N, C-alpha and C positions, 0 to 999 in steps of 0.2 A: 517613896522614892524616887518616883518621876520628877516629884519639885525638887529633891536633892540633886539627883544628875542635872535638870535645867538650870537651877541658879550656878550648879560648880560650872557648867561651860560657861553662861553669861561672864562668870568671874573671868575665865580664864580669855575667854574673846574681846574684855575689855582691857584687860592688861596689855594685849597684844595691838589693839587699835590705838589705847592710850600711848605706847611704843613710838610707835610707827607715825608718818606724815598724815596731815587732816585728807579727808577724802576729795577726788580733783586735785591735789597735789600733786607735781610732777616729783615721785622720789630720785633721790640726789643718794648715791653713794659716795659718800666721802674718807672710806674707812677709818673712822675714826675712833676704834675700839683699841683697848689694851687689854691684857693679860690674855694674848691670844693662842698659851697653852692651853686653856680651858678649851680648845674648841677642838683640839688632835684627838683622834680614837685613837684608843690603848688596848681596847680588848682584839685579840685577834680573831676569834670566831664573825665579829660584829665588821670590823675591819674588812675581811675576805667578803664578806658580802654586801662592799658597797658602802658599808655605814649606814645602811638601813636595818634600823632596831626599834623604832617608835611603835610598833607592836608585836616586835619579836620578845618570845620570851626567851630570857638570856640569864638567867638565874642569881646571884647578887650581884651582877656586873650591870644589871639593869639601872642601877643608882646615877651609873655613869651615861645613860641615855634617856629611859624613862622611867623614873624611881615607882610610876601604878602597875608596872611590869612584875615589880617584887613579889607583888599579893599573891603570887600564883606559887610560891616558892613550896611545895609540899615533900621537902626535906629538913630534917632538925635543925642542918648546918649547911653551909654552902658557903667554901673560901677560896676567893681565886687572886692570884698574883698573877702581874706579867710585865714585861719589858715591851719597849719601842725603841729599834735603833733609828732614830731620826735623821735630817740631814745636818750636815756641819758638825758631825760627833756629838748631837747633842743627843741625851738618854732622856728614856719617859719610864719611869715607873708606876706601878699602879698597884693598888689590892683594895678588894672587896671583902665583907663578910655580912651574911645576914643569919637570924638568929628566927627562928619559928618552935614556939615551946610548946602552942596551945592549938597547935594545926590548923594557925590563922583565924581560930577565932578571934583573936586579940589584936590582928594585926601582925608585920612581920616587921622586926627592926635592923639597922643596918649602916656597916660603919664602911667609908670609903678614902682613899688616900689615894692623890694622883701629885708625882713629885718630880721634877724638871732636872737634870743636870748640865747645865749650859757648856761644863769642860773647866780648863784655869790657863787665866789670862797674866799677861806681862803688864803689873800698872808701871806707868812712868809720867812725870812732867814736866815741863818743858825747864831748861835749867839754863845758863850763861858757862858753857862747861865746854870741853871739845867735843862732845859726843850728842850735845845739844838737849840734853834730858837726864834726868835723875830716874834712876830703875829703882822701886819702891817694892821691890816681891812680887808675888801673886796672889790673883783674887778670884773666889769661884762663884758666878753668879747663882742663883737660886728661884724656884719658883714651886708652890706646894699649893694644895687646896686640901682639906680634911675635912670630912664631911657625917653627917648623922642624917640618914633617911627612917622613911617610915610609910609602911604602903600599908592596905587594907581592902578585903574584899567587900566591899557593901550588899552584895549580890549574887546568886549564882553567874552574872554575865557581866559586873561593871564593878570597877576595881578604881581608887582612886592613891595618892602617893606624893610625897614630897621629900625634899631633901636643902637641909641647911649650913653652909658650908663656910668654913674661914678660910681668905684666899691671900697668900702672902708672895709678894715678888720682891727679891734683894740683888739689888743690882752690885753689891757690895760699896764701900765710901770711898770717895774723890775729895782731890786737892782742889780749893777754894780760893786760899790765900796763904800769905807770909806774914806771921807776925812780926812786931820790931826786932826780938831775938834771931829772926829766920826758919822759927818753927814753924812746920806746914800745917795750915787749919786744914780738916776734914769736913766733909758731911754724907753723910749717908743717903744712900738712894735707894728706897723704899715704901713699896705702899702697901696696903692691907684694906681687904674690906669683906662683909661678910654678904654672900650671894645665895638666892635660892634658885632650886627648880621645883616646877609642879606639874603633874602628870596624870592622866585617864588614860584607861584601857577599857574596850567596850566590846564582848563577845556578839556579835551579831545574830549567832544563831542559826545561820546557815553553812553547816559543816560546822569546819575550823579556822573559818573568816574572821579574824579581830582588826579590830579599828582601836588606834590611837590616836594621842594628842598632849603635844608637851610643850612648857615655855623654859627653858634654861638659861641663866646666869643672869639673873635678875636681881638686878642690886642699884643702889644710887650712884651716882657720878662722884668718881674721882677726880683728884687734883695730883699733876706732878711737875713740879717745878712751876711754869707759869704756862701749863697746858690744860686743860681739862679733856675730860675724855668717859668713857661707858666699858662694861665689860662685855662680851662679843655675845650679846641677848640673841637667842635664836627660837625662832617658835616652828612646830612641825608636826606634821599630821603622817599618821601612816597605816597602811595595809599590810595583814601577811597571812598565809594560809598554807595549810599542808594540801596540797594540790592532787596526792595519791588517797583525799579521800573522794575523788569524783570520778575515781576507777576501781575496779574492781580486783585488789590486787592483793595480797600477804601484806598486812603492816607491819608483821613482825621483821620482814625482810625488807621494805624500801619504804622509806621516806622522803619527799622531796619538798623544801619548803619554801616558798618565795614571798619576799619582806619588797614594797615600795614605800619610798617617803617623798616627801615633798618638803622641803625648807624655806624658811622666810626668817634670814642670818639678817641682822643690822648694817654689815658694814660689807656688803657683796648681794650680786642678783640672788632672784630664786634658784634655787637648785632641786634637782629630783636623784634621789639614790635608787640605786634596783641592786637585789642579790639573791642568790640560789644556794641550795643546800643539800646537796643528794644524802644521805646516808643508809649505808647498807647494814644491816642486822643490829641495829642502834648502838653500833662499834665503828665503823670506819664513814668518814664525811670528807666529801670533794668541795669548797663552795668559789664561788665567782661574785664578782659584783661590778657596777660601774656609777658613778655621780658627774654628773654634770651642770651646767658647764664649772670650771674652774682653770685657774691658769695652768697648772702642772700636775701629773697624774690624771688620776681617775677610774683606772682599771686596776682589777685588785684580784687574786687568788688567794688560796690557801686548803686546807685538809686538818680533820683533826683524828683523834682517835680517843675512844673511852673503855676502860677497863675496869668491871663490878665485881664485885664480890659481896656476900650478905652484908647488909649494913654498909655499905662505903663504894663510893666511884671515885676514878678516879680521870681526868680528860684531861687531853694535851691537844693544845690548837697552836696554829701556824700560818701568818697571813704576811703574803707580798704585796707590794706597792707600787709601781711602776713611778717615778717622780720626774721624768722629761730631764732637765740638764742638771738637775740635783743628782742624778743617778750617777756619776762617776764623784762625787763627792763622801759617796756613804757606799763600801763596798764592805760586804759580810766576807766574801770569797772572791777571787779572781773570777770576773767575767761572771760575778751576780752581784749587780749591785741594785739599788731602790729602799727601801723601806722593808724593814722587817722586824715583825713581832711574835711573842710568842707568849701562852699563855699558859699557866696551871689551875686548872680548879678539882678541890675535891668537896665532893658530897658526902653526909654522911645522914642516912633514914634512919626513921624512924623504928 
């Protein structure tokens, strides 16, 4: 087991350094990644905690953060759906589902989907008429990532997980020329690829302290028109712990989860993510988090409510994120602007 763990860690480390610059070179942030919708956090609980989820147990939504965490699902079935009201009237939708048929003995399998609705735009082309253009109707750009995940606990302390996902972005068709008959010639603006996520989780044995590590959006280089770009590859490590383990309190009444991540993205400076979650009676949760550095946003907060009956639990989570100069472009209610996320999760117990 020790050799297996060591080799897996070496593989993740090698992948990380292969994608990075050579030792001794100054790293240049060129911001040349595409399909950036893959970098947006969609789960309300995780987002409220500053997006610090590498070592945090999050059920089936682990596939969107660290797939290795999915190995610790003890429910028969876990399903989660949610929406994110992003800036400029852009909407994100996500769904995850995980199935545990044999108490985790043969691992956990899951499905995930993240879809983006960019809204509807008017399509025009320059023309020699009074308006100066022709109205060609409307088009609606879309993006989607559909994934299949698998995770397994190799021991009582160590788990591994991975996702394979199909990623597609379709920006509609555009006019590139006019033939001899005056008909418009169109070309599609679509890219697609396969991407992979890998992760590990290690339970240290000290109280509930967990250590996680993952690489997300590992893929080949893509080409769009005349430009080459890569997906937003990100390497993360993180720690999480229920700090009530350090005190003599009634754990059926109080939980206080803290989570910290350090991230190395391809197209931005290194970032730190810090989040906290207080849970009362396993039913009510208050959350807050922060991440830095970043151009806009950073602070987040939210809450969660859990209702359980025999064999079933239903969870509602909400998150709010202030987003600086973009706030006024995305008002949910008058005077209540920013980024809003809602997630509903259902768990079916054994």
